[in-house]
Each structure stands twice: as C-alpha cells, then as structure tokens.
C-alpha positions as CSV (number, residue, x, y, z in Angstrom):
1,M,0.0,0.0,0.0
2,C,1.0,3.7,-0.3
3,S,3.4,4.9,2.4
4,L,3.7,8.4,3.7
5,F,2.5,11.1,1.4
6,P,5.2,12.2,-1.2
7,P,6.3,15.8,-0.8
8,F,6.2,17.3,-4.3
9,P,6.1,16.6,-8.0
10,P,9.4,15.5,-9.6
11,E,9.8,18.7,-11.6
12,V,10.0,20.8,-8.5
13,P,13.5,21.0,-6.8
14,V,13.7,19.7,-3.3
15,T,15.1,23.0,-2.1
16,A,11.9,24.7,-3.1
17,V,9.9,23.0,-0.4
18,V,10.2,24.2,3.1
19,Q,8.0,23.8,6.1
20,S,7.4,27.5,6.2
21,A,4.9,29.5,8.3
22,A,2.8,29.9,5.2
23,V,2.6,26.1,4.7
24,A,1.6,25.7,8.3
25,Q,-1.0,28.5,8.1
26,A,-2.6,27.1,4.9
27,A,-2.7,23.6,6.3
28,K,-4.3,24.9,9.5
29,A,-6.9,26.9,7.6
30,L,-7.9,23.9,5.4
31,A,-8.0,21.5,8.3
32,E,-10.1,23.9,10.4
33,A,-12.6,24.3,7.5
34,A,-13.0,20.5,7.3
35,R,-13.4,20.2,11.1
36,T,-15.9,23.0,11.5
37,G,-17.8,22.7,8.2
38,T,-17.2,26.3,7.4
39,P,-15.2,26.9,4.2
40,C,-12.1,29.1,4.3
41,P,-10.8,31.7,1.9
42,P,-8.3,30.6,-0.8
43,V,-4.8,29.9,0.4
44,R,-3.0,30.8,-2.8
45,D,-2.2,34.3,-1.6
46,L,0.0,32.9,1.1
47,F,2.5,31.7,-1.6
48,A,4.3,32.9,-4.6
49,A,2.3,32.6,-7.8
50,D,2.0,29.0,-9.1
51,D,4.1,27.6,-6.2
52,V,2.9,24.1,-6.6
53,A,5.8,22.8,-4.5
54,A,4.4,24.7,-1.5
55,A,0.9,23.4,-2.3
56,Y,2.0,19.8,-2.2
57,A,3.8,20.6,1.1
58,V,0.5,21.8,2.5
59,Q,-1.2,18.6,1.2
60,R,1.4,16.4,2.8
61,T,1.1,18.2,6.1
62,I,-2.7,17.7,6.2
63,V,-2.5,14.0,5.1
64,E,0.2,13.1,7.6
65,E,-1.8,14.7,10.4
66,R,-4.8,12.6,9.4
67,L,-2.6,9.5,9.5
68,T,-1.8,10.1,13.2
69,G,-5.5,9.7,13.8
70,G,-5.4,6.0,12.7
71,V,-6.5,6.2,9.1
72,R,-4.5,4.6,6.2
73,V,-3.5,5.7,2.8
74,V,-5.3,3.2,0.5
75,G,-4.5,4.7,-2.9
76,R,-4.4,7.9,-5.0
77,K,-6.8,10.0,-7.0
78,I,-5.8,11.8,-10.2
79,G,-7.3,15.2,-10.8
80,L,-7.3,17.7,-13.7
81,T,-7.5,15.1,-16.4
82,S,-10.0,17.2,-18.4
83,P,-8.3,19.5,-21.0
84,A,-11.1,22.0,-20.4
85,V,-10.4,22.1,-16.6
86,Q,-6.6,22.3,-17.3
87,R,-7.2,25.4,-19.5
88,Q,-9.4,26.9,-16.8
89,L,-6.7,26.6,-14.2
90,G,-3.8,27.4,-16.6
91,V,-2.0,24.1,-16.3
92,D,-0.8,21.4,-18.7
93,R,-0.7,18.3,-16.4
94,P,-2.9,16.5,-13.9
95,D,-2.5,16.6,-10.2
96,F,-3.0,14.0,-7.5
97,G,-4.2,13.5,-4.0
98,A,-4.3,10.7,-1.3
99,L,-7.2,8.3,-0.8
100,L,-7.6,7.5,2.9
101,S,-9.4,4.6,4.4
102,D,-12.1,6.7,6.0
103,M,-13.1,8.2,2.6
104,A,-14.6,4.9,1.3
105,V,-18.4,4.7,1.0
106,P,-19.9,1.3,0.2
107,D,-21.8,0.9,-3.1
108,G,-25.4,2.0,-2.5
109,G,-24.4,3.7,0.7
110,T,-25.5,7.1,2.0
111,V,-23.3,10.0,2.8
112,P,-24.4,11.5,6.2
113,A,-25.7,15.0,6.3
114,G,-23.0,17.5,7.0
115,R,-20.1,15.1,6.3
116,L,-18.9,17.3,3.4
117,L,-19.0,21.1,2.7
118,Q,-19.6,21.6,-1.0
119,P,-19.9,18.1,-2.6
120,K,-20.0,17.4,-6.3
121,V,-20.1,13.9,-7.9
122,E,-18.2,12.6,-10.9
123,A,-18.0,9.1,-12.5
124,E,-14.6,7.5,-13.0
125,V,-12.8,4.2,-13.7
126,A,-11.0,2.8,-10.7
127,L,-8.1,0.5,-11.0
128,V,-7.0,-1.9,-8.2
129,L,-3.3,-3.0,-8.4
130,G,-2.1,-6.5,-8.0
131,A,1.6,-5.6,-8.3
132,D,3.9,-2.7,-7.5
133,L,4.7,0.0,-10.2
134,P,8.2,0.9,-9.2
135,H,9.5,2.5,-12.5
136,A,9.9,6.2,-12.9
137,Q,9.2,5.8,-16.6
138,S,6.3,3.5,-16.5
139,T,4.6,2.3,-19.7
140,V,1.0,1.3,-20.5
141,A,2.3,-2.3,-20.6
142,D,3.6,-1.9,-17.0
143,V,0.3,-0.6,-15.8
144,I,-1.7,-3.4,-17.6
145,R,0.5,-6.1,-16.0
146,A,0.1,-4.5,-12.6
147,V,-3.6,-3.9,-12.6
148,D,-5.6,-6.7,-10.9
149,F,-9.0,-5.4,-11.9
150,A,-11.1,-2.4,-12.8
151,L,-14.3,-1.1,-11.2
152,P,-16.8,1.6,-11.8
153,A,-16.4,4.4,-9.3
154,L,-17.9,7.7,-8.1
155,E,-15.6,10.3,-6.7
156,I,-17.4,12.8,-4.4
157,V,-15.1,15.8,-4.7
158,D,-15.3,18.6,-2.1
159,S,-13.6,21.9,-1.5
160,R,-12.7,23.4,1.8
161,V,-12.3,26.8,0.0
162,T,-15.3,29.1,-0.1
163,D,-17.5,28.8,-3.2
164,W,-15.0,26.5,-5.0
165,D,-12.9,29.7,-5.7
166,I,-9.8,27.6,-6.5
167,S,-6.6,27.9,-8.4
168,L,-4.1,25.0,-9.0
169,V,-2.4,25.9,-5.8
170,D,-5.7,25.8,-3.8
171,T,-6.8,22.4,-5.1
172,V,-3.4,20.8,-4.7
173,A,-3.1,22.0,-1.2
174,D,-6.6,20.8,-0.4
175,N,-5.7,17.2,-1.3
176,A,-6.7,17.7,-4.9
177,S,-10.2,18.6,-3.7
178,S,-10.9,15.1,-2.5
179,G,-13.9,14.1,-0.4
180,L,-15.1,10.5,-0.5
181,F,-15.2,7.7,-3.1
182,V,-17.5,4.8,-3.9
183,L,-16.4,1.6,-5.7
184,G,-18.6,-0.8,-7.6
185,G,-18.6,-4.4,-6.3
186,A,-18.1,-6.4,-9.5
187,P,-14.4,-6.5,-10.5
188,V,-13.6,-6.7,-14.2
189,P,-10.2,-7.8,-15.7
190,L,-8.6,-5.4,-18.2
191,S,-8.7,-8.2,-20.8
192,A,-12.5,-7.9,-20.8
193,V,-12.9,-4.2,-21.4
194,D,-11.5,-1.4,-23.6
195,L,-11.2,1.4,-21.0
196,R,-10.6,4.1,-23.6
197,G,-13.8,3.1,-25.4
198,V,-16.2,2.8,-22.4
199,R,-19.2,5.1,-22.3
200,M,-20.5,6.6,-19.1
201,T,-23.9,8.0,-18.1
202,M,-24.5,9.4,-14.6
203,T,-28.0,10.2,-13.3
204,R,-29.3,12.1,-10.3
205,A,-32.7,10.8,-9.1
206,G,-33.0,9.1,-12.5
207,E,-32.3,12.2,-14.6
208,K,-29.1,12.3,-16.7
209,V,-26.7,14.9,-15.4
210,S,-23.4,13.7,-17.0
211,E,-22.1,11.6,-19.8
212,G,-18.7,10.9,-21.4
213,S,-16.2,8.3,-22.4
214,G,-12.9,6.8,-21.4
215,A,-11.2,8.9,-24.1
216,D,-12.4,12.0,-22.2
217,C,-9.9,11.1,-19.4
218,L,-6.4,12.0,-20.8
219,D,-7.4,10.0,-23.9
220,G,-7.8,6.9,-21.8
221,P,-7.7,6.0,-18.1
222,L,-4.6,3.9,-18.6
223,N,-2.7,7.1,-19.7
224,A,-3.7,8.8,-16.5
225,A,-2.5,5.8,-14.5
226,V,0.9,5.8,-16.4
227,W,1.3,9.5,-15.5
228,L,0.6,8.8,-11.8
229,A,2.8,5.7,-11.6
230,S,5.7,7.5,-13.2
231,T,5.3,10.6,-11.0
232,L,5.1,8.7,-7.7
233,A,7.9,6.3,-8.6
234,S,10.2,9.2,-9.4
235,M,9.5,10.5,-5.9
236,G,10.6,7.2,-4.4
237,D,7.0,6.4,-3.2
238,P,5.6,4.1,-6.0
239,L,2.2,2.7,-6.3
240,R,2.0,-0.7,-4.5
241,A,0.0,-3.8,-4.8
242,G,-3.5,-3.3,-3.3
243,D,-3.6,0.4,-4.1
244,I,-6.8,1.9,-5.5
245,V,-6.3,4.4,-8.3
246,L,-9.1,6.8,-9.3
247,T,-8.1,7.7,-12.8
248,G,-10.1,10.9,-13.3
249,A,-13.5,12.0,-14.4
250,L,-15.2,10.6,-17.6
251,G,-17.6,13.6,-17.8
252,P,-18.7,16.7,-16.1
253,M,-19.3,16.7,-12.3
254,A,-22.7,17.4,-10.8
255,V,-23.5,19.3,-7.6
256,A,-24.9,17.1,-4.8
257,A,-27.6,18.3,-2.4
258,P,-29.2,16.6,0.6
259,G,-31.6,13.9,-0.5
260,D,-29.9,13.3,-3.9
261,T,-29.2,9.8,-5.2
262,F,-26.6,9.3,-8.0
263,E,-25.9,6.3,-10.2
264,A,-23.3,5.9,-12.8
265,R,-23.3,3.2,-15.5
266,I,-20.1,2.6,-17.4
267,S,-20.2,0.2,-20.3
268,G,-18.2,-3.0,-19.7
269,L,-17.8,-2.2,-16.0
270,G,-21.4,-2.0,-14.6
271,S,-22.9,0.5,-12.2
272,V,-22.2,2.2,-8.9
273,R,-24.6,4.2,-6.7
274,V,-24.5,6.6,-3.7
275,G,-27.1,8.7,-1.8
276,F,-26.9,11.8,0.3
277,A,-28.9,11.9,3.5
278,A,-31.6,14.5,3.7
279,A,-30.8,17.5,5.9
280,P,-32.4,17.3,9.3
281,E,-35.3,19.6,10.0
282,Q,-34.4,22.8,11.9
283,G,-34.5,22.0,15.5
284,D,-34.3,18.2,15.0
285,Q,-31.6,17.1,17.5
286,R,-31.7,13.4,16.5
C-alpha cells in the first residue's frame, strides 16, 4: 500500500519545499474548515504565484496529520484530467491526492448529512493494483500487467475553499479537492474491457446529469495511470499492490444536495450508486 505522502512533484526542486509558516498556516486553515464545516478563503495568496511545491507541502502536512488519527492511505486519485479544466486553471498536467481509508463509502451507501462542505459527484474508472509499479518511466504495458481489476467508481469531490474559488495551488493544497469515493462491487479484468472506449452515463434521481467516455480522461484512463505511476515512482514512493487508483472524471461533475441519489453506468464495467442523506429539520436534534 502507499506509504507516507510524497512531498512534491518530480519537476520541483527539493530545495523549493520548506516547512514555512505559510505552509503551516494554509494547512491549519484547510483542516479547520474541514473540522468546523465552514469553508475558508483561498490559500493561494500565502505563496508565490504558481508555487505548486508549497501546495504539495500543505497537502502532505494535512494528510500526515490525518494518518496520526489512525486512518490509512489506500491509494491515490488523479485530478485535472480534463483539458477544459486544465485550461481553466492554466495548467498542462494533472495533479494527485491521497485516498484515505475513511473516505470509502460502500456501493449503494449514504453520505451522512453535514459530512462534506460543498460536494460534487463525478464518475470514474477505478483500478486496483495486484503488483507494484516501481518504475519512474512506467509504460502502458507496465500498468496493464500491474492492474488486478477495474471497477466503476464515483468520486465525491469537495472543497474546503469558499465557493470553490480555487486555483491550481488551492486544489493541490486541499488534497486535490478530494472528499469521498464509492467503488462498484463487481471486478472486471482489463482483458474484458476497452477502457478508452467505455461510455459513461450518470443520473441524479433518474435524470441524466453527466455523460462521457474513457477517451475524455487523458485520452484513456490507462494514460492517467501511467502518469501517476511515473510521477510517484520518481519521488521514491511508488504505487503498491493493493492500491486503489481513481483515474479521473469521464464527464462533467454534478452538484450534490441533501436527499440526492446518484448512479453511474459505465459500459463494460457495470454501475455504482450513492445517496446523500436529507438534511435534518431545523431544531431536530436526533
């Protein structure tokens, strides 16, 4: 499984990352927002423009603090796989965050009211590894050999930043805007599905709210997995057997409100569902 959270992407010099007062301040603000349920202002103004190294240092600080509470890192999520979102944030590569054991929601489960601040839902392909990916220049063949099976997945993204007013620095610092994740329960070997060619439809209360294909995720989920495997291996913290990899959205995300139910169907992989508990009536203390 994944070990401690890696400090920064390989293109950023080690000397650029310091445990500065700004890193500590940003980590404290984001953690406090998660604890209280009140979003915080963007943290980007605490750093030099486009200081992704500092943002990953914030992310690492937050995740390592979470690990002291007894949760485990169970995998990684890849974000910013959509060219449109990359253009919006002015970047030309994805980002990543950590998946923790307490982020998992069972298929068909319900997210408790108040668990998240500003949730949105997107459908993805999840890969579960049966072997390590230790090479800093991983190939698609390496990834295919390492993957044990694929699953349909829902990622419930969230932002601790007010009104989702995020830049690249904000989302990286905020653990790539991660929230929760849901995995389908019927594993499919890669030999049985063309991940680039899969079609996805996601509904909310039976009404279609998103659609897309495997090609909409970096021209195929395996490409996203290659990027992640290479990036983490170059840091000395490679993906390990048993890790879950959420490869990125296959279509637009949809806002989730109390009482909503989402279901995603991905051709060749099946379906996955999640609900959001209705908000309690004012004054209801149950």
